[in-house]
N, C-alpha and C positions, 0 to 999 in steps of 0.2 A: 720296264722292258718287255715282260711278259704281254702285257696289255698291248702294247704297240705291234709286237709280233702277231698277236691273235687279229688284231685290226686289219694289219696287211695280208693275213692269209683269208680271210673272211669277206674282204670288201667286194663289193660288185665291181664288174667289168664296167668301164667307161667307154663310150664310142670312140674315144681318142686312144684307147690302149692298142697296142700294136700285138698283143697276146692274149689269149683267154685268161678268165681270172684263175688264180691259184687254185681254188677248190673245182673249178671245172677241169683243170689240167690233170689234178689228183684224182678226180673221177675217172676220167680217161685212161690213166695208167692202170688204175685198180681194175677197170674193164677190161684190160688187156692182159691181166694176169701177170703183170710184170712186178708184182710186190713180191714174189716168191724169189729169194736170192739162191735157192740151191743149186741153180744151175749156171750160176753166175761164172764166166770165164775171168779167171784171175790173171791171165797174160798181159803184160803191158801193152797200151796202143801201138807202140812201136813194131811189135810183132807183125801187124798187119802189113807192113812195109817191107820189100825184098832188100832195100839199101838205105838204112838210117843216115849213114855217111854222106851217101850221094844227095839225099834230099836236103840235109842240113847245109851242106855245101852249096847247093843250088839256090836255097833259100836265103842263105847269108849273103850270096851274090846280089839278090834282088834287093834286100835289104840295104846293101851298100851302095848300089845304083840309085835307088829312092832317095836316100839320104844326100847323095852328091848332087843329083837332079834338081831336087827340090828345094834343099837346104843349103848346098853348097859345102857339105861336109864330107870330106875325104876321108876313108878309113880304109888303110892299106890292108890287103890280106895278109894271113901269116905266111904264105909262102914268099909274099914280095920283102919280107923284113928281114 
């Protein structure tokens, strides 16, 4: 397992890759000084939004519509129950 991880992390990028090689990405992060976690904000990502409940409600509605439109699967909302 360790050999495979080492090979994956140290492989050269291919012209078909959609991202830079792992080593190149690691070098970029190190150059940014982003490896020092002393100033890490521990707040949850949801704290970036004003209304978690509203976002969840709207996105659940989007998923329900997509399921119905694309797959014919109807999931009633909790308020419909």
